[in-house]
Every structure is written in structure tokens, then in C-alpha cells.
C-alpha positions as CSV (number, residue, x, y, z in Angstrom):
1,M,10.3,16.8,20.8
2,A,8.2,14.7,18.4
3,T,9.1,11.0,18.3
4,L,8.0,8.5,15.6
5,L,8.1,4.7,16.5
6,C,8.0,2.1,13.8
7,V,8.1,-1.6,14.8
8,A,7.6,-4.6,12.6
9,L,5.1,-7.0,14.3
10,H,5.6,-10.8,14.4
11,A,5.7,-12.7,11.1
12,L,2.3,-14.0,9.8
13,P,1.6,-17.4,8.4
14,E,1.3,-17.7,4.6
15,I,-1.9,-15.9,3.8
16,K,-4.6,-17.6,1.7
17,E,-7.9,-16.4,0.2
18,G,-10.5,-16.2,2.8
19,D,-8.2,-15.9,5.8
20,D,-9.3,-13.7,8.6
21,L,-6.6,-11.1,8.2
22,A,-7.8,-8.9,11.0
23,S,-7.6,-11.8,13.5
24,L,-4.1,-12.8,12.3
25,I,-2.9,-9.2,12.6
26,A,-4.4,-8.9,16.0
27,D,-2.7,-12.1,17.2
28,S,0.6,-10.8,15.9
29,W,0.2,-7.5,17.7
30,L,-0.8,-9.0,21.0
31,A,2.0,-11.4,20.9
32,A,4.5,-8.6,20.4
33,A,2.8,-6.7,23.3
34,R,3.3,-9.7,25.6
35,E,7.0,-9.6,24.9
36,D,7.2,-5.8,25.2
37,Q,4.4,-4.1,27.1
38,T,5.2,-0.8,25.5
39,L,3.9,-2.2,22.2
40,A,0.4,-2.8,23.6
41,P,-2.3,-1.1,21.4
42,R,-2.9,2.5,22.2
43,P,-5.3,5.2,20.8
44,G,-3.5,7.0,18.1
45,D,-1.6,4.0,16.7
46,V,-1.4,3.2,13.0
47,L,-0.9,-0.2,11.4
48,V,0.8,-0.2,8.0
49,V,-0.2,-3.4,6.2
50,T,1.5,-4.5,2.9
51,Q,-0.7,-4.9,-0.2
52,K,0.6,-8.4,-0.7
53,I,-1.2,-10.0,2.2
54,V,-4.4,-8.0,1.6
55,S,-4.5,-9.1,-2.0
56,K,-3.9,-12.7,-1.0
57,A,-6.7,-12.6,1.7
58,E,-9.1,-11.0,-0.8
59,G,-8.4,-13.5,-3.6
60,C,-6.6,-10.9,-5.8
61,V,-4.3,-13.7,-7.0
62,V,-3.9,-15.1,-10.5
63,D,-2.4,-18.4,-11.7
64,L,-0.5,-17.5,-14.9
65,T,-1.1,-21.0,-16.3
66,T,-4.7,-19.9,-16.9
67,I,-3.7,-16.8,-18.9
68,K,-3.7,-16.9,-22.7
69,P,-1.7,-13.9,-24.0
70,R,-2.7,-11.8,-27.0
71,Q,-0.2,-11.3,-29.8
72,E,0.9,-7.8,-28.6
73,A,1.9,-9.4,-25.2
74,V,3.7,-12.2,-26.9
75,D,5.7,-9.9,-29.2
76,F,6.6,-7.5,-26.4
77,A,7.6,-10.4,-24.1
78,A,9.8,-11.9,-26.8
79,Q,11.6,-8.7,-27.5
80,W,12.4,-8.0,-23.8
81,D,12.7,-11.6,-22.4
82,R,9.6,-11.3,-20.3
83,D,6.7,-13.7,-19.5
84,A,4.0,-13.1,-22.1
85,R,1.3,-14.2,-19.7
86,Q,2.3,-11.6,-17.1
87,V,2.4,-8.9,-19.8
88,E,-1.1,-9.9,-20.9
89,L,-2.3,-9.6,-17.3
90,V,-0.7,-6.2,-17.0
91,L,-2.6,-5.1,-20.1
92,R,-5.9,-6.4,-18.7
93,E,-5.4,-4.6,-15.3
94,S,-4.5,-1.3,-17.0
95,A,-7.1,1.4,-17.7
96,E,-4.5,3.2,-19.8
97,I,-1.1,2.3,-21.2
98,L,1.3,5.3,-20.9
99,R,4.5,3.6,-22.2
100,M,5.7,0.2,-23.1
101,E,9.5,0.2,-23.4
102,R,12.6,-1.8,-22.2
103,G,10.4,-4.6,-20.9
104,I,8.4,-2.3,-18.6
105,V,4.8,-1.3,-18.9
106,I,3.9,2.0,-17.3
107,S,0.2,2.2,-17.0
108,R,-2.7,3.8,-15.1
109,T,-4.6,1.3,-13.2
110,H,-8.4,1.2,-12.7
111,H,-7.8,2.8,-9.3
112,G,-6.0,5.7,-11.0
113,F,-2.5,4.8,-9.8
114,V,0.3,5.3,-12.3
115,C,2.9,2.6,-11.8
116,A,5.0,-0.1,-13.4
117,N,3.2,-3.3,-14.6
118,A,-0.1,-2.2,-13.1
119,G,1.1,-3.2,-9.7
120,I,1.2,-6.9,-10.6
121,D,3.8,-8.7,-8.5
122,A,5.3,-12.2,-8.6
123,S,7.6,-11.8,-5.6
124,N,6.8,-13.5,-2.2
125,T,3.7,-15.3,-3.6
126,G,4.8,-18.7,-2.3
127,T,4.2,-20.6,-5.5
128,K,5.7,-20.4,-9.0
129,D,3.3,-19.0,-11.7
130,I,1.2,-17.2,-9.1
131,V,1.1,-13.4,-9.1
132,T,-0.9,-10.9,-7.0
133,L,-3.0,-8.0,-8.3
134,L,-3.7,-4.9,-6.4
135,P,-6.7,-5.0,-4.1
136,A,-9.9,-3.9,-6.0
137,D,-10.5,-1.0,-3.6
138,P,-7.6,-0.5,-1.1
139,D,-9.4,2.3,0.8
140,A,-12.3,-0.2,1.4
141,S,-9.8,-2.8,2.5
142,A,-8.3,-0.4,5.0
143,T,-11.7,0.5,6.2
144,R,-12.6,-3.1,6.9
145,L,-9.5,-3.7,8.9
146,K,-10.1,-0.5,10.9
147,A,-13.6,-1.6,11.7
148,Q,-12.5,-5.1,12.8
149,L,-9.3,-4.6,14.7
150,P,-10.1,-2.4,17.7
151,A,-12.3,-5.0,19.3
152,L,-9.7,-7.7,18.7
153,V,-6.9,-5.8,20.4
154,G,-8.8,-4.0,23.2
155,L,-9.3,-0.6,21.7
156,N,-12.7,1.2,21.7
157,D,-14.4,1.8,18.4
158,D,-14.2,5.5,18.9
159,D,-10.4,5.5,19.7
160,P,-8.3,7.3,17.1
161,F,-6.7,4.5,15.1
162,G,-5.4,4.3,11.5
163,I,-4.7,1.8,8.8
164,V,-2.5,2.2,5.8
165,I,-2.3,-0.3,2.9
166,S,1.1,0.1,1.4
167,D,3.0,-1.0,-1.7
168,S,6.3,-0.3,-3.4
169,F,6.3,2.1,-6.3
170,G,9.1,3.6,-8.4
171,R,9.4,7.3,-8.8
172,P,9.7,9.4,-12.0
173,W,13.3,10.3,-12.9
174,R,14.8,8.8,-9.7
175,F,16.3,5.4,-9.1
176,G,14.9,3.2,-6.3
177,I,11.5,2.3,-5.0
178,V,9.7,3.5,-1.9
179,D,6.5,2.4,-0.2
180,V,3.4,4.5,-0.7
181,A,-0.1,4.3,0.5
182,L,-2.7,2.6,-1.7
183,G,-5.5,2.9,0.8
184,V,-6.1,4.5,4.2
185,A,-8.7,4.6,6.9
186,G,-8.9,6.6,10.1
187,L,-6.1,8.8,9.0
188,A,-5.6,12.0,7.0
189,A,-4.0,11.0,3.7
190,L,-2.6,14.6,3.2
191,D,-1.5,17.5,5.4
192,D,-2.6,20.6,3.5
193,M,-0.4,23.4,4.8
194,R,-1.4,26.0,2.3
195,G,-2.3,29.3,3.9
196,Q,0.0,28.6,6.9
197,P,3.2,30.6,7.6
198,D,6.5,28.9,7.1
199,A,9.4,29.2,9.5
200,D,10.1,32.7,8.2
201,G,6.5,33.8,8.3
202,R,5.9,33.6,4.6
203,V,2.5,32.1,3.7
204,M,2.8,28.7,2.0
205,R,0.8,28.6,-1.2
206,S,1.4,25.1,-2.6
207,T,2.7,22.8,0.2
208,I,0.7,19.7,0.7
209,V,2.5,16.9,2.6
210,A,1.9,13.3,1.4
211,L,1.3,12.2,5.0
212,A,0.0,8.6,4.3
213,D,2.8,8.0,1.8
214,E,5.4,9.2,4.3
215,I,4.0,6.9,7.0
216,A,4.1,3.9,4.5
217,S,7.7,4.7,3.6
218,A,8.8,5.0,7.2
219,A,7.2,1.7,8.0
220,E,9.0,-0.1,5.2
221,L,12.3,0.8,6.8
222,A,11.2,-1.2,9.8
223,S,9.9,-4.2,7.9
224,G,12.2,-4.5,4.9
225,K,11.5,-6.6,1.8
226,T,12.5,-10.1,3.0
227,S,11.6,-10.2,6.7
228,R,8.1,-11.8,6.2
229,Q,6.9,-9.2,8.7
230,P,4.2,-7.5,6.6
231,V,2.6,-5.4,9.4
232,V,4.3,-2.4,11.1
233,L,3.1,-0.5,14.1
234,V,3.6,3.2,13.7
235,R,3.2,5.3,16.8
236,G,3.4,9.1,17.0
237,A,2.3,9.8,13.4
238,P,0.2,12.9,12.8
239,G,-3.2,12.8,11.2
240,V,-4.6,9.9,13.1
241,G,-8.4,10.3,13.5
242,G,-8.7,12.0,10.2
243,D,-11.0,10.8,7.4
244,G,-8.6,10.3,4.5
245,S,-8.9,8.4,1.2
246,V,-6.1,7.7,-1.3
247,T,-8.5,7.5,-4.2
248,R,-10.3,10.7,-3.3
249,D,-7.5,12.8,-1.9
250,V,-4.2,11.6,-3.3
251,V,-4.8,10.4,-6.9
252,M,-4.4,13.4,-9.2
253,P,-7.3,14.2,-11.6
254,H,-6.4,13.8,-15.3
255,E,-7.0,17.5,-15.9
256,M,-4.1,18.4,-13.6
257,D,-1.6,16.1,-15.3
258,L,1.0,18.3,-16.8
259,F,2.3,15.4,-19.0
260,R,-0.9,14.6,-20.8
């Protein structure tokens, strides 16, 4: 019987630009392993790391007091009781505005993600007027952590080991947010089951499982939104050792968008 383990690692200190995030994560993981030897790093493990701490470490942080909003942002903010400076920043971080309504901006980011407010977030930033942007290249962020962490936690460079950078997104026509993968390394982002038989022997023609998104969502159940435990160990996940990319594999090309 397949078993999936999700354990939130120890809380990290407040992350600042330039911090050695890999070392801080390694220290947290090894501290958890000292308390419970079953959590010691193993080949096949995945670490899910929240976008917020990656953005902070990489300097993807903006002080809103430095932002001068354009008139469009001022008018929209006044109509919906929003911060015009944050609206301005959303407009700047958007490659395409899909809808501005009811105080929410739905846009396509420069990464290709479709989300609310271009992924800009004022929660858990530690300081008033500070917001975080999405990492410039989340796949690259994941790749750097995957390259740095094995030596720090006693794994070999060729051991299968995965990193997922996660963030919370809303979903069309459904209430509630779920965590999804913004970037991956050492892990298949998708499980393409097309051409395989289902339980009744019928060949599946369209089933592609969002593997990295499912791992990110499972990890969020272990960490929660307010625990200050931004890294989750996931053990038993499929796809570890794969060569996935959210940008390459998951983000849908414009020509496939049925709503354009």
C-alpha cells in the first residue's frame, strides 16, 4: 500500500535578502531528524518550500512607500477600497490584464501564471508596507536549492531528490485557495497517463495528473498558513528523479486557452 508522509520542518528565522536559504533549510531538517530519526534525509525525499521565503531571500521584495501609482491604479483603488500603490505594482508585474473587477486584478504574470494580483502578497512579510513579488524564475530557484542541499544534509549529488516552490492560488469557479507548484527541480511536474489503460482497461486519452501541484497542496495541509513552518518534507511521492519544469511543462500555451 502506498504511503505519503508530509511533515512540516522546524520554523525558520525571519528571512532577509541574501540569506543562505539552503543552509537554513538544512539546519531545520537536521534538527527535526535529531528529534525523530525517521525524518533523516533519504533518497527520494521532496522538500516543498513556500514562495514567500524564496522571494525574501532573493530580494523580490518591494517597499510600497517607494511606489508612485498611475491614475488608473488610483481610480481602481478608490472604487474598491484598495491600496493604490499595491494596485500599481500589480499592473507593473503583469504581462497581461485579464480582468479588473470587485477590487481584484486577474492577470497573466511574466512567468505565464494566471492568478490574482500577479501573485503579490502583503501577508507574513514582517513589516508594514512591504510586499513580496513572485521569484523571477521559480524553476531556477528550485534548481539552485536542489544543487545546494544534498551536500548539506548528507545526500549524494546523484540521489533522487526533489524541490517544489509553492504558492497559494485561487481556482476558477470554485471558492477557496490551494497551494500549487511555481517551480520544480528533480521531480516530474506532470504524470502523463495518456495511452495507459484505466481500471476497466479503457485507454486514457486525456488524463495528465498535475503531480507537482498535488504535492504542493498536500504539503500545505501539513504546514498551514500561520505556523511559520515554510518547508515541508514529503516522502513517498511519485516522480522523484524526473526532470520537470513548471514553466515548460505546466503553463499552458496561449494557443490552447479556450477562453481567449
